[in-house]
N, C-alpha and C positions, 0 to 999 in steps of 0.2 A: 725407428722412425725419427727423423730429425725434427726437433721441436724448436723452431725459431722463436715463437711467441714467448716461451718461458725462459729461454736461454740468452736473451739480450735485454738490456734496459735502455729505454729511450728517455733522454733528459732534455727539455727545452732550455737552451742557454740564454736566449734573448726572446723578448716579445716581438711580434711583427712590428717593425718600424718603417716609416718612409724616411729613408736615410738621406740627409743632406750633409752629413759629416760622418767620420769614422764610426764603425759599429764594433765595439769590443765587449764581449760577455763580462758580466760582473764576477762570474765564477769560472775558474778554470776546471778542467777535468782532472781529477786525481786518479792516476793509473794504478794505485795500490789496490791489489785484489782483482785487477783486470788484465787481460791479455792484449788489449789494444782498444782503440776507439775509431769509429767512423764519424767524422763531422759531416753533417748535412746542412748545406747552405742554400736556402731557397731565395732566388733572386727574381723579383717581378719585373714588369715592364718599366723601364726608366722613363721618368718624365722629362729628362734632359737628353740631348743628342750626345751619345757616347762616341768617343774618338780617342786617339792616342794621348790627347791632352786632357780629356774629361773621361776618367775611367775609374773602375773599381778593381782593386787587387785583393785577392784572398791570401792572407799571410798566416802561416802556421809557426807557432813559437812554443818553446818548452822551458821549464824551470825546475831546479831541484828544490827551491825554497818557496815557491809560489809568490815571489816578489820580483825577482830579477830574471827577465825572459830573454832568450836567445833564439834567433831564427833557426828553424829546423831545416836541415839540408836533405836532399833526396837519398843520400846514402843511409839515412836513418829510417828506412822503410816507409816512405811516404808514397801512397798510391792515389792517383786522382782519376775520377771518371766524370766526364761531362764533355759533350761535343764542344770543341774550341778551347777546352782547358789546357793549360800548359804547365809542365813541371819544370822548375828552374833549379838546376843542380849547383848554382854558383854560391849558395849559402845565404841568399837574400830572404829565403822563406816564402817567396811568392810561388803559390801553387796554381793560381789561375788569374788571368788578366781579362777583365770584361770591358772591352773598349769599342764595342759596336752593337748595333741593334740585333744582330744575329747571335749575340752571346748573352743577352739578358733573357728574361722569361725562361730560366733553366734552373735545374737543381744540380748543384755541384756536390760531389761526395769525395771527401778526402780522408783516407785511412792512415792511421799511425799506430805502430806497434811498439814504440819506445826506443830507447837508446840515448836520449839526450836529457831526460829529466822525468821526475815523477809526475809533474803537472804539465798539462799541455792545453793550448787554446788556439783558436783560429779567429782572425780579425778581418773585417772588411774595411779596407783603407781606400778612401775616396780622394782622388786627385782632380784638381780643376774645380770649376764652379758647378755645383749640383744644387741649383736653386729650387727645382721642382721635386727632386728626390727620386729614390728607387726603393720599392718595398723589399726588405731583407729580413729573414729570420734564420737563426742558427740553432740546430739541434745536435745532440751527441747520441750515438748508439754505442753503448758500452758492451764489451765482450768479456764478461766476468770469468774468472778462473773456476769459480764454484757455481754450479747451476743446480736447480732453477733459481732465477732471480725472484725475490719476493715482491 
């Protein structure tokens, strides 16, 4: 029997915030001892009218030293699932662009299995004027090499 409950660790990386500026977790995910991570980004209903000039981009970055981060590219095993989510293989690290009312009020899941650094994080970058804000929260689901997770 597959035991998902004991074989994965869920870590909240941010509190729920009504974002009017970029959301960057204070702590990156350390992949040491893990086979990968799924980031779960919950995006609520935006209080602003989203458009190509007022948008939220989810950007995944990695680092070897937990201080200097580089955009993760799709060839480093990035998988995105969410209706309307887009994977950008050009090296910008953008894995989803939320620029319309049909793209908020969703949960975006971004999987990463390594290849660019021991530490990895995902950020929500807000472009344009977000005066009313959008509720955002970021979690990590870790896939440890040794299970069960305590």
